[in-house]
MARNUMI-718153 format. One record per residue (C-alpha): residue in three letters; residue number from 1; x, y, z. Coordinates in steps of 0.05 Angstrom, whole numbers. Example, Ala and Ser with C-alpha at 12.3 -4.5 7.8 and 13.67 -1.06 7.14 Angstrom:
[ALA; 1; [246; -90; 156]];
[SER; 2; [273; -21; 143]];
***
This chain:
[UNK; 1; [-13; 1636; 680]];
[UNK; 2; [-83; 1617; 657]];
[UNK; 3; [-88; 1571; 597]];
[UNK; 4; [-113; 1602; 532]];
[UNK; 5; [-180; 1573; 511]];
[UNK; 6; [-202; 1562; 440]];
[UNK; 7; [-265; 1602; 425]];
[UNK; 8; [-312; 1582; 370]];
[UNK; 9; [-338; 1644; 335]];
[UNK; 10; [-398; 1607; 305]];
[UNK; 11; [-439; 1552; 339]];
[UNK; 12; [-433; 1509; 276]];
[UNK; 13; [-358; 1505; 285]];
[UNK; 14; [-368; 1461; 347]];
[UNK; 15; [-409; 1412; 307]];
[UNK; 16; [-360; 1413; 250]];
[UNK; 17; [-301; 1397; 296]];
[UNK; 18; [-341; 1342; 330]];
[UNK; 19; [-360; 1311; 263]];
[UNK; 20; [-288; 1313; 239]];
[UNK; 21; [-266; 1279; 303]];
[UNK; 22; [-317; 1224; 295]];
[UNK; 23; [-296; 1215; 222]];
[UNK; 24; [-223; 1209; 243]];
[UNK; 25; [-241; 1155; 294]];
[UNK; 26; [-280; 1116; 241]];
[UNK; 27; [-222; 1120; 193]];
[UNK; 28; [-174; 1097; 247]];
[UNK; 29; [-219; 1038; 265]];
[UNK; 30; [-223; 1018; 192]];
[UNK; 31; [-148; 1022; 187]];
[UNK; 32; [-139; 979; 249]];
[UNK; 33; [-187; 929; 220]];
[UNK; 34; [-144; 924; 158]];
[UNK; 35; [-82; 920; 202]];
[UNK; 36; [-108; 867; 249]];
[UNK; 37; [-38; 842; 265]];
[UNK; 38; [16; 890; 289]];
[UNK; 39; [83; 899; 257]];
[UNK; 40; [149; 868; 278]];
[UNK; 41; [160; 912; 339]];
[UNK; 42; [147; 857; 389]];
[UNK; 43; [82; 828; 416]];
[UNK; 44; [65; 835; 489]];
[UNK; 45; [72; 772; 529]];
[UNK; 46; [4; 752; 555]];
[UNK; 47; [-37; 765; 493]];
[UNK; 48; [-78; 709; 463]];
[UNK; 49; [-42; 646; 443]];
[UNK; 50; [-99; 623; 399]];
[UNK; 51; [-82; 619; 324]];
[UNK; 52; [-108; 679; 285]];
[UNK; 53; [-174; 659; 254]];
[UNK; 54; [-179; 658; 178]];
[UNK; 55; [-203; 725; 152]];
[UNK; 56; [-264; 698; 116]];
[UNK; 57; [-323; 664; 148]];
[UNK; 58; [-331; 610; 96]];
[UNK; 59; [-377; 550; 102]];
[UNK; 60; [-345; 488; 134]];
[UNK; 61; [-302; 450; 84]];
[UNK; 62; [-306; 507; 33]];
[UNK; 63; [-230; 514; 27]];
[UNK; 64; [-224; 439; 16]];
[UNK; 65; [-276; 442; -38]];
[UNK; 66; [-244; 502; -72]];
[UNK; 67; [-175; 469; -72]];
[UNK; 68; [-204; 405; -101]];
[UNK; 69; [-244; 444; -153]];
[UNK; 70; [-183; 485; -173]];
[UNK; 71; [-141; 422; -184]];
[UNK; 72; [-196; 386; -222]];
[UNK; 73; [-208; 446; -268]];
[UNK; 74; [-134; 457; -279]];
[UNK; 75; [-125; 386; -304]];
[UNK; 76; [-195; 375; -333]];
[UNK; 77; [-207; 442; -366]];
[UNK; 78; [-272; 480; -371]];
[UNK; 79; [-310; 415; -374]];
[UNK; 80; [-305; 416; -298]];
[UNK; 81; [-364; 462; -284]];
[UNK; 82; [-363; 518; -234]];
[UNK; 83; [-403; 500; -172]];
[UNK; 84; [-469; 537; -166]];
[UNK; 85; [-476; 592; -115]];
[UNK; 86; [-455; 663; -105]];
[UNK; 87; [-484; 724; -74]];
[UNK; 88; [-477; 768; -134]];
[UNK; 89; [-422; 811; -103]];
[UNK; 90; [-359; 807; -144]];
[UNK; 91; [-306; 764; -112]];
[UNK; 92; [-231; 763; -127]];
[UNK; 93; [-183; 705; -122]];
[UNK; 94; [-110; 696; -139]];
[UNK; 95; [-86; 627; -156]];
[UNK; 96; [-12; 609; -161]];
[UNK; 97; [18; 548; -195]];
[UNK; 98; [86; 528; -168]];
[UNK; 99; [145; 514; -214]];
[UNK; 100; [206; 483; -182]];
[UNK; 101; [260; 516; -225]];
[UNK; 102; [229; 585; -231]];
[UNK; 103; [179; 631; -197]];
[UNK; 104; [107; 610; -195]];
[UNK; 105; [54; 631; -245]];
[UNK; 106; [2; 676; -214]];
[UNK; 107; [-67; 691; -242]];
[UNK; 108; [-123; 737; -218]];
[UNK; 109; [-196; 716; -226]];
[UNK; 110; [-260; 753; -212]];
[UNK; 111; [-332; 729; -211]];
[UNK; 112; [-398; 728; -173]];
[UNK; 113; [-371; 675; -124]];
[UNK; 114; [-304; 653; -100]];
[UNK; 115; [-312; 589; -140]];
[UNK; 116; [-324; 630; -204]];
[UNK; 117; [-264; 674; -187]];
[UNK; 118; [-220; 613; -176]];
[UNK; 119; [-244; 583; -241]];
[UNK; 120; [-226; 646; -280]];
[UNK; 121; [-156; 647; -249]];
[UNK; 122; [-145; 572; -261]];
[UNK; 123; [-167; 579; -334]];
[UNK; 124; [-114; 634; -342]];
[UNK; 125; [-61; 589; -311]];
[UNK; 126; [-81; 531; -357]];
[UNK; 127; [-69; 575; -417]];
[UNK; 128; [1; 592; -394]];
[UNK; 129; [27; 524; -373]];
[UNK; 130; [37; 455; -403]];
[UNK; 131; [9; 389; -378]];
[UNK; 132; [72; 369; -341]];
[UNK; 133; [76; 436; -304]];
[UNK; 134; [3; 432; -285]];
[UNK; 135; [11; 362; -257]];
[UNK; 136; [75; 376; -219]];
[UNK; 137; [61; 445; -190]];
[UNK; 138; [28; 458; -123]];
[UNK; 139; [-33; 504; -124]];
[UNK; 140; [-41; 561; -75]];
[UNK; 141; [-105; 601; -70]];
[UNK; 142; [-111; 671; -41]];
[UNK; 143; [-182; 697; -32]];
[UNK; 144; [-188; 772; -25]];
[UNK; 145; [-217; 784; 45]];
[UNK; 146; [-210; 859; 55]];
[UNK; 147; [-187; 918; 14]];
[UNK; 148; [-164; 982; 47]];
[UNK; 149; [-181; 1052; 25]];
[UNK; 150; [-147; 1086; -33]];
[UNK; 151; [-83; 1120; -12]];
[UNK; 152; [-25; 1153; -47]];
[UNK; 153; [47; 1136; -38]];
[UNK; 154; [75; 1190; 8]];
[UNK; 155; [127; 1241; -9]];
[UNK; 156; [181; 1190; 5]];
[UNK; 157; [149; 1140; -42]];
[UNK; 158; [127; 1095; 14]];
[UNK; 159; [63; 1056; 25]];
[UNK; 160; [33; 1044; 93]];
[UNK; 161; [29; 968; 97]];
[UNK; 162; [60; 907; 128]];
[UNK; 163; [88; 869; 68]];
[UNK; 164; [90; 803; 104]];
[UNK; 165; [15; 805; 118]];
[UNK; 166; [-15; 854; 68]];
[UNK; 167; [-14; 854; -8]];
[UNK; 168; [-9; 915; -52]];
[UNK; 169; [-59; 933; -106]];
[UNK; 170; [-40; 985; -158]];
[UNK; 171; [-108; 1002; -188]];
[UNK; 172; [-78; 1041; -246]];
[UNK; 173; [-42; 980; -272]];
[UNK; 174; [-93; 932; -240]];
[UNK; 175; [-35; 895; -210]];
[UNK; 176; [-50; 860; -144]];
[UNK; 177; [13; 834; -111]];
[UNK; 178; [10; 781; -56]];
[UNK; 179; [44; 792; 11]];
[UNK; 180; [90; 732; -4]];
[UNK; 181; [111; 764; -70]];
[UNK; 182; [127; 829; -35]];
[UNK; 183; [166; 794; 20]];
[UNK; 184; [203; 739; -16]];
[UNK; 185; [224; 784; -74]];
[UNK; 186; [237; 845; -30]];
[UNK; 187; [190; 887; -73]];
[UNK; 188; [182; 936; -16]];
[UNK; 189; [233; 962; 34]];
[UNK; 190; [204; 998; 93]];
[UNK; 191; [142; 1009; 52]];
[UNK; 192; [182; 1037; -7]];
[UNK; 193; [161; 1002; -72]];
[UNK; 194; [225; 978; -106]];
[UNK; 195; [207; 992; -178]];
[UNK; 196; [271; 961; -205]];
[UNK; 197; [260; 895; -170]];
[UNK; 198; [187; 896; -191]];
[UNK; 199; [207; 906; -264]];
[UNK; 200; [256; 848; -259]];
[UNK; 201; [205; 804; -224]];
[UNK; 202; [150; 816; -276]];
[UNK; 203; [201; 804; -331]];
[UNK; 204; [207; 732; -307]];
[UNK; 205; [136; 721; -332]];
[UNK; 206; [95; 703; -270]];
[UNK; 207; [37; 749; -289]];
[UNK; 208; [-4; 769; -349]];
[UNK; 209; [20; 839; -339]];
[UNK; 210; [92; 844; -363]];
[UNK; 211; [111; 912; -335]];
[UNK; 212; [89; 973; -295]];
[UNK; 213; [103; 1040; -327]];
[UNK; 214; [147; 1087; -287]];
[UNK; 215; [156; 1086; -212]];
[UNK; 216; [88; 1087; -178]];
[UNK; 217; [118; 1104; -111]];
[UNK; 218; [160; 1162; -137]];
[UNK; 219; [101; 1192; -175]];
[UNK; 220; [53; 1185; -116]];
[UNK; 221; [3; 1140; -150]];
[UNK; 222; [-57; 1109; -116]];
[UNK; 223; [-51; 1042; -81]];
[UNK; 224; [-94; 999; -35]];
[UNK; 225; [-73; 949; 18]];
[UNK; 226; [-104; 880; 11]];
[UNK; 227; [-115; 824; 61]];
[UNK; 228; [-122; 752; 37]];
[UNK; 229; [-150; 687; 64]];
[UNK; 230; [-97; 639; 39]];
[UNK; 231; [-89; 564; 33]];
[UNK; 232; [-52; 514; -10]];
[UNK; 233; [-57; 442; -31]];
[UNK; 234; [-36; 394; 23]];
[UNK; 235; [-32; 319; 35]];
[UNK; 236; [-93; 273; 36]];
[UNK; 237; [-135; 324; 0]];
[UNK; 238; [-135; 373; 58]];
[UNK; 239; [-112; 444; 44]];
[UNK; 240; [-58; 477; 86]];
[UNK; 241; [-84; 541; 116]];
[UNK; 242; [-31; 595; 113]];
[UNK; 243; [-9; 655; 154]];
[UNK; 244; [47; 698; 127]];
[UNK; 245; [52; 646; 72]];
[UNK; 246; [69; 590; 121]];
[UNK; 247; [29; 532; 150]];
[UNK; 248; [-13; 560; 207]];
[UNK; 249; [-9; 496; 248]];
[UNK; 250; [45; 449; 221]];
[UNK; 251; [39; 377; 244]];
[UNK; 252; [95; 357; 291]];
[UNK; 253; [104; 281; 291]];
[UNK; 254; [163; 233; 282]];
[UNK; 255; [146; 229; 208]];
[UNK; 256; [142; 304; 194]];
[UNK; 257; [204; 318; 236]];
[UNK; 258; [245; 267; 197]];
[UNK; 259; [219; 295; 131]];
[UNK; 260; [238; 366; 152]];
[UNK; 261; [307; 344; 175]];
[UNK; 262; [318; 304; 112]];
[UNK; 263; [298; 365; 70]];
[UNK; 264; [349; 406; 109]];
[UNK; 265; [401; 353; 93]];
[UNK; 266; [382; 354; 20]];
[UNK; 267; [392; 430; 20]];
[UNK; 268; [463; 421; 48]];
[UNK; 269; [481; 367; -2]];
[UNK; 270; [455; 410; -59]];
[UNK; 271; [496; 469; -34]];
[UNK; 272; [561; 432; -23]];
[UNK; 273; [616; 451; -71]];
[UNK; 274; [666; 405; -105]];
[UNK; 275; [720; 421; -53]];
[UNK; 276; [675; 399; 5]];
[UNK; 277; [657; 469; 28]];
[UNK; 278; [586; 496; 28]];
[UNK; 279; [549; 557; 3]];
[UNK; 280; [556; 590; 71]];
[UNK; 281; [504; 644; 62]];
[UNK; 282; [451; 638; 8]];
[UNK; 283; [402; 692; -10]];
[UNK; 284; [342; 656; -40]];
[UNK; 285; [307; 721; -58]];
[UNK; 286; [361; 733; -110]];
[UNK; 287; [387; 662; -120]];
[UNK; 288; [455; 687; -99]];
[UNK; 289; [511; 661; -54]];
[UNK; 290; [539; 717; -10]];
[UNK; 291; [613; 723; 6]];
[UNK; 292; [644; 700; 72]];
[UNK; 293; [657; 635; 107]];
[UNK; 294; [661; 606; 177]];
[UNK; 295; [699; 542; 191]];
[UNK; 296; [668; 532; 259]];
[UNK; 297; [598; 529; 228]];
[UNK; 298; [625; 485; 173]];
[UNK; 299; [647; 434; 225]];
[UNK; 300; [578; 437; 258]];
[UNK; 301; [546; 425; 191]];
[UNK; 302; [586; 361; 182]];
[UNK; 303; [564; 338; 251]];
[UNK; 304; [491; 348; 232]];
[UNK; 305; [501; 310; 167]];
[UNK; 306; [528; 250; 205]];
[UNK; 307; [468; 254; 252]];
[UNK; 308; [423; 252; 191]];
[UNK; 309; [458; 191; 165]];
[UNK; 310; [445; 157; 232]];
[UNK; 311; [371; 173; 227]];
[UNK; 312; [362; 157; 153]];
[UNK; 313; [418; 109; 132]];
[UNK; 314; [423; 154; 70]];
[UNK; 315; [493; 148; 44]];
[UNK; 316; [490; 217; 12]];
[UNK; 317; [492; 249; 80]];
[UNK; 318; [550; 206; 103]];
[UNK; 319; [590; 222; 40]];
[UNK; 320; [574; 297; 44]];
[UNK; 321; [597; 298; 117]];
[UNK; 322; [661; 262; 100]];
[UNK; 323; [677; 310; 43]];
[UNK; 324; [663; 367; 91]];
[UNK; 325; [712; 339; 144]];
[UNK; 326; [766; 330; 91]];
[UNK; 327; [757; 403; 72]];
[UNK; 328; [763; 422; 145]];
[UNK; 329; [827; 382; 153]];
[UNK; 330; [860; 427; 101]];
[UNK; 331; [861; 479; 156]];
[UNK; 332; [893; 436; 210]];
[UNK; 333; [953; 472; 238]];
[UNK; 334; [1002; 455; 294]];
[UNK; 335; [1026; 501; 350]];
[UNK; 336; [1055; 570; 337]];
[UNK; 337; [1131; 567; 327]];
[UNK; 338; [1139; 607; 390]];
[UNK; 339; [1098; 558; 432]];
[UNK; 340; [1155; 513; 453]];
[UNK; 341; [1137; 443; 477]];
[UNK; 342; [1065; 446; 454]];
[UNK; 343; [1038; 386; 416]];
[UNK; 344; [969; 392; 386]];
[UNK; 345; [930; 407; 323]];
[UNK; 346; [882; 465; 316]];
[UNK; 347; [835; 489; 262]];
[UNK; 348; [866; 554; 238]];
[UNK; 349; [819; 607; 210]];
[UNK; 350; [822; 621; 136]];
[UNK; 351; [867; 681; 146]];
[UNK; 352; [915; 637; 187]];
[UNK; 353; [919; 689; 243]];
[UNK; 354; [881; 651; 297]];
[UNK; 355; [848; 586; 317]];
[UNK; 356; [782; 583; 355]];
[UNK; 357; [768; 536; 412]];
[UNK; 358; [699; 522; 382]];
[UNK; 359; [728; 504; 314]];
[UNK; 360; [770; 447; 342]];
[UNK; 361; [713; 425; 389]];
[UNK; 362; [662; 420; 333]];
[UNK; 363; [712; 384; 289]];
[UNK; 364; [721; 333; 345]];
[UNK; 365; [646; 326; 352]];
[UNK; 366; [639; 314; 277]];
[UNK; 367; [694; 262; 277]];
[UNK; 368; [666; 226; 338]];
[UNK; 369; [596; 226; 307]];
[UNK; 370; [624; 199; 242]];
[UNK; 371; [656; 140; 278]];
[UNK; 372; [592; 129; 318]];
[UNK; 373; [548; 124; 256]];
[UNK; 374; [596; 88; 210]];
[UNK; 375; [644; 49; 253]];
[UNK; 376; [701; 80; 212]];
[UNK; 377; [760; 99; 257]];
[UNK; 378; [797; 139; 204]];
[UNK; 379; [796; 204; 243]];
[UNK; 380; [803; 179; 314]];
[UNK; 381; [877; 198; 320]];
[UNK; 382; [863; 266; 289]];
[UNK; 383; [807; 278; 339]];
[UNK; 384; [856; 264; 395]];
[UNK; 385; [906; 315; 369]];
[UNK; 386; [850; 367; 365]];
[UNK; 387; [828; 349; 435]];
[UNK; 388; [898; 364; 460]];
[UNK; 389; [888; 434; 433]];
[UNK; 390; [827; 440; 477]];
[UNK; 391; [868; 419; 537]];
[UNK; 392; [922; 469; 517]];
[UNK; 393; [870; 524; 520]];
[UNK; 394; [849; 505; 591]];
[UNK; 395; [877; 540; 652]];
[UNK; 396; [888; 508; 721]];
[UNK; 397; [821; 534; 744]];
[UNK; 398; [785; 499; 686]];
[UNK; 399; [773; 563; 646]];
[UNK; 400; [778; 552; 571]];
[UNK; 401; [809; 607; 528]];
[UNK; 402; [767; 621; 466]];
[UNK; 403; [823; 638; 418]];
[UNK; 404; [895; 618; 402]];
[UNK; 405; [936; 667; 362]];
[UNK; 406; [987; 654; 307]];
[UNK; 407; [995; 729; 294]];
[UNK; 408; [984; 789; 338]];
[UNK; 409; [932; 778; 393]];
[UNK; 410; [868; 818; 391]];
[UNK; 411; [868; 884; 429]];
[UNK; 412; [809; 861; 470]];
[UNK; 413; [800; 792; 500]];
[UNK; 414; [744; 753; 467]];
[UNK; 415; [707; 704; 512]];
[UNK; 416; [654; 663; 476]];
[UNK; 417; [592; 642; 513]];
[UNK; 418; [588; 578; 473]];
[UNK; 419; [658; 554; 457]];
[UNK; 420; [672; 525; 527]];
[UNK; 421; [608; 484; 525]];
[UNK; 422; [626; 458; 456]];
[UNK; 423; [694; 436; 483]];
[UNK; 424; [663; 403; 544]];
[UNK; 425; [614; 363; 501]];
[UNK; 426; [669; 344; 451]];
[UNK; 427; [716; 319; 506]];
[UNK; 428; [662; 280; 541]];
[UNK; 429; [640; 245; 476]];
[UNK; 430; [712; 231; 456]];
[UNK; 431; [724; 199; 525]];
[UNK; 432; [662; 157; 514]];
[UNK; 433; [693; 133; 448]];
[UNK; 434; [765; 120; 468]];
[UNK; 435; [763; 117; 544]];
[UNK; 436; [820; 167; 555]];
[UNK; 437; [811; 194; 626]];
[UNK; 438; [846; 260; 608]];
[UNK; 439; [788; 281; 564]];
[UNK; 440; [737; 268; 619]];
[UNK; 441; [778; 303; 672]];
[UNK; 442; [785; 365; 627]];
[UNK; 443; [711; 364; 611]];
[UNK; 444; [695; 363; 686]];
[UNK; 445; [743; 419; 702]];
[UNK; 446; [711; 461; 646]];
[UNK; 447; [641; 447; 670]];
[UNK; 448; [659; 461; 743]];
[UNK; 449; [689; 528; 723]];
[UNK; 450; [625; 549; 687]];
[UNK; 451; [580; 526; 743]];
[UNK; 452; [622; 554; 801]];
[UNK; 453; [651; 614; 764]];
[UNK; 454; [614; 643; 704]];
[UNK; 455; [544; 623; 728]];
[UNK; 456; [556; 628; 803]];
[UNK; 457; [506; 670; 841]];
[UNK; 458; [461; 683; 781]];
[UNK; 459; [386; 676; 787]];
[UNK; 460; [358; 622; 743]];
[UNK; 461; [326; 673; 697]];
[UNK; 462; [394; 706; 686]];
[UNK; 463; [432; 643; 666]];
[UNK; 464; [457; 642; 594]];
[UNK; 465; [417; 595; 550]];
[UNK; 466; [481; 555; 537]];
[UNK; 467; [456; 496; 496]];
[UNK; 468; [525; 467; 486]];
[UNK; 469; [539; 467; 560]];
[UNK; 470; [472; 434; 575]];
[UNK; 471; [488; 380; 524]];
[UNK; 472; [556; 370; 556]];
[UNK; 473; [525; 367; 626]];
[UNK; 474; [478; 312; 602]];
[UNK; 475; [539; 272; 580]];
[UNK; 476; [576; 285; 645]];
[UNK; 477; [515; 266; 686]];
[UNK; 478; [514; 198; 653]];
[UNK; 479; [589; 188; 655]];
[UNK; 480; [600; 210; 728]];
[UNK; 481; [534; 209; 764]];
[UNK; 482; [553; 276; 797]];
[UNK; 483; [486; 308; 816]];
[UNK; 484; [513; 378; 807]];
[UNK; 485; [512; 370; 731]];
[UNK; 486; [439; 350; 729]];
[UNK; 487; [421; 406; 778]];
[UNK; 488; [455; 460; 736]];
[UNK; 489; [427; 432; 671]];
[UNK; 490; [358; 435; 702]];
[UNK; 491; [366; 508; 719]];
[UNK; 492; [388; 525; 647]];
[UNK; 493; [328; 487; 620]];
[UNK; 494; [281; 523; 668]];
[UNK; 495; [309; 590; 644]];
[UNK; 496; [297; 570; 571]];
[UNK; 497; [226; 545; 583]];
[UNK; 498; [208; 607; 622]];
[UNK; 499; [234; 653; 567]];
[UNK; 500; [198; 618; 511]];
[UNK; 501; [141; 657; 478]];
[UNK; 502; [77; 619; 491]];
[UNK; 503; [27; 675; 477]];
[UNK; 504; [29; 727; 422]];
[UNK; 505; [-15; 769; 377]];
[UNK; 506; [27; 739; 321]];
[UNK; 507; [5; 666; 320]];
[UNK; 508; [67; 645; 282]];
[UNK; 509; [113; 673; 336]];
[UNK; 510; [91; 623; 388]];
[UNK; 511; [148; 577; 410]];
[UNK; 512; [203; 626; 393]];
[UNK; 513; [251; 675; 427]];
[UNK; 514; [269; 748; 416]];
[UNK; 515; [231; 805; 381]];
[UNK; 516; [225; 792; 324]];
[UNK; 517; [239; 717; 333]];
[UNK; 518; [295; 682; 296]];
[UNK; 519; [304; 610; 275]];
[UNK; 520; [371; 592; 305]];
[UNK; 521; [360; 618; 376]];
[UNK; 522; [299; 574; 377]];
[UNK; 523; [335; 513; 347]];
[UNK; 524; [395; 518; 394]];
[UNK; 525; [350; 522; 455]];
[UNK; 526; [313; 462; 428]];
[UNK; 527; [379; 424; 425]];
[UNK; 528; [388; 441; 499]];
[UNK; 529; [319; 416; 518]];
[UNK; 530; [329; 352; 479]];
[UNK; 531; [390; 339; 524]];
[UNK; 532; [350; 360; 585]];
[UNK; 533; [294; 311; 567]];
[UNK; 534; [346; 256; 570]];
[UNK; 535; [370; 281; 637]];
[UNK; 536; [300; 285; 664]];
[UNK; 537; [284; 215; 638]];
[UNK; 538; [344; 187; 676]];
[UNK; 539; [328; 223; 741]];
[UNK; 540; [253; 214; 740]];
[UNK; 541; [238; 289; 734]];
[UNK; 542; [174; 314; 701]];
[UNK; 543; [188; 316; 626]];
[UNK; 544; [122; 345; 604]];
[UNK; 545; [141; 419; 605]];
[UNK; 546; [203; 403; 565]];
[UNK; 547; [167; 363; 512]];
[UNK; 548; [112; 415; 506]];
[UNK; 549; [164; 470; 497]];
[UNK; 550; [199; 428; 444]];
[UNK; 551; [134; 418; 406]];
[UNK; 552; [123; 493; 403]];
[UNK; 553; [194; 504; 381]];
[UNK; 554; [189; 453; 325]];
[UNK; 555; [125; 484; 299]];
[UNK; 556; [160; 552; 295]];
[UNK; 557; [222; 522; 262]];
[UNK; 558; [179; 487; 210]];
[UNK; 559; [147; 553; 192]];
[UNK; 560; [217; 581; 180]];
[UNK; 561; [236; 524; 133]];
[UNK; 562; [229; 537; 59]];
[UNK; 563; [181; 489; 26]];
[UNK; 564; [144; 481; -40]];
[UNK; 565; [89; 527; -12]];
[UNK; 566; [126; 586; 20]];
[UNK; 567; [181; 587; -32]];
[UNK; 568; [133; 593; -91]];
[UNK; 569; [153; 663; -113]];
[UNK; 570; [229; 656; -105]];
[UNK; 571; [270; 655; -170]];
[UNK; 572; [294; 584; -157]];
[UNK; 573; [249; 547; -107]];
[UNK; 574; [287; 483; -119]];
[UNK; 575; [353; 513; -95]];
[UNK; 576; [320; 542; -33]];
[UNK; 577; [278; 481; -13]];
[UNK; 578; [295; 452; 54]];
[UNK; 579; [336; 512; 78]];
[UNK; 580; [319; 546; 143]];
[UNK; 581; [312; 622; 138]];
[UNK; 582; [340; 669; 190]];
[UNK; 583; [269; 687; 210]];
[UNK; 584; [198; 690; 184]];
[UNK; 585; [213; 755; 148]];
[UNK; 586; [288; 750; 136]];
[UNK; 587; [300; 701; 79]];
[UNK; 588; [375; 690; 83]];
[UNK; 589; [396; 617; 93]];
[UNK; 590; [461; 602; 129]];
[UNK; 591; [489; 533; 139]];
[UNK; 592; [486; 538; 215]];
[UNK; 593; [412; 556; 212]];
[UNK; 594; [402; 490; 176]];
[UNK; 595; [451; 452; 221]];
[UNK; 596; [418; 470; 287]];
[UNK; 597; [347; 459; 262]];
[UNK; 598; [365; 391; 233]];
[UNK; 599; [398; 369; 299]];
[UNK; 600; [342; 393; 343]];
[UNK; 601; [286; 364; 300]];
[UNK; 602; [321; 297; 299]];
[UNK; 603; [328; 300; 374]];
[UNK; 604; [254; 314; 385]];
[UNK; 605; [238; 258; 336]];
[UNK; 606; [276; 209; 380]];
[UNK; 607; [238; 233; 441]];
[UNK; 608; [170; 224; 407]];
[UNK; 609; [191; 156; 381]];
[UNK; 610; [209; 134; 452]];
[UNK; 611; [142; 159; 477]];
[UNK; 612; [105; 122; 422]];
[UNK; 613; [143; 59; 439]];
[UNK; 614; [128; 68; 513]];
[UNK; 615; [201; 69; 532]];
[UNK; 616; [215; 88; 604]];
***
């Protein structure tokens, strides 16, 4: 059947349609220019790895001069004159002043130059803060770089914008909200303006405007998306250029890695309760601790605190780890009454129904690390009883059962990817401490089962990124000299390095894994590569790809850590500081996110220190 063809009754209709098509293309191009970075759907591998350029083409050193001028005028008042210059076109700048125990003050300034706009915003801040707050608070400057066309919230009350990269301007109220305000206070959800949260946020007093009448989204009011060129005060007078509110290119050095790890430890100490447990899941956007707990991750957190004490000699971390282990010991339970002849201790879950292989393994790791850093043998016998539980869970073929049941078993068998590797590492390190050959033999059987069973026949790219196993293999390689352990560890490391994102349209995604990327999958793989670097160093393998991958990982992890700059608009920046978020756009902080990042950053620090010292 022939296709029906559209006939134009008048010649002018052709031109009208063509003109409308051209107009649609122009509008689309303008929209794409405003949305120069894609959403969270996942960047294609192979796109540019270069950091996204700042949005404004400012003269060299201009951001440094603006940051210095803002600080001088904030503390010196209007006697600090506005630098000359300006093209006559009105410029807009937002300046924020951090406050550790509450959300930052934000001011909007306009003027014939960015310097004049910054001055107007700073003068506003000076009138709303005291001398102590002005001296203590970090300054962040957001220069308006592009403003999108006027739009109306759609019928569902949604705006078309990426809240992690674009701000929202409500012209009716003349309220211009920064991307970091939208993201860190969850003022939009899927583009839907959350009027209740906005009301509560403005009631905290960060802005001149105290409220917005009604619900702009529900009433379909006008809005405009805004892009900013953002930077904040940094060390040595140099501003930190920001992307998504985070340092575009964080410095990775032994000093910065130790500072980041220490900040993570400070977060854990602050969030430890009187009974030795921790705020397991903290929502910094609402300054709220969420319900739930996980003893396995609690044990891992104690282990990281002891590692921090070894790196810093800070007694607070040692004491916090000890209190954490004491809290863990309250859950030590012997065999089930029906398990005749068994003799071990396990870490029973809070409901008392089961014990996990990984819970006992991480408890042993924490106890061994405690003795390693302190010389205190108080838990050596207890570690041995927990290790006997690991042996109880091992079959003749070396396979390690993930769970032990005090009540009814699960309907479906649960087999953890990571628990066996945790047990192998714990047994190897306990053997290193007390010399018991049973621990080493069990660790070897467990490793052999994973190599010859679980991972047998898999292509390198298909191997699980089992960081605990790779750490255990590094221990077994040194203890036994068996080349199979180094060979398998090398394959796991190759799989990790090959899967790492090295190119992305999102410059802050580089170094990470998954779409969108998350903190802990990056940190755990970094722990694996730290162990692999040690293996490679012993065997003379090329370590450069490993170290380069670790440097990229550390930069990503540092962007995910909450600092004085990216936590500015949270209700309690001081309670969030040092925590590691789930991702760049998911702000929840869990103790294991912190634990794994602390451990991996400390491991990379040791590598860089050895390189600096020229160690072989």
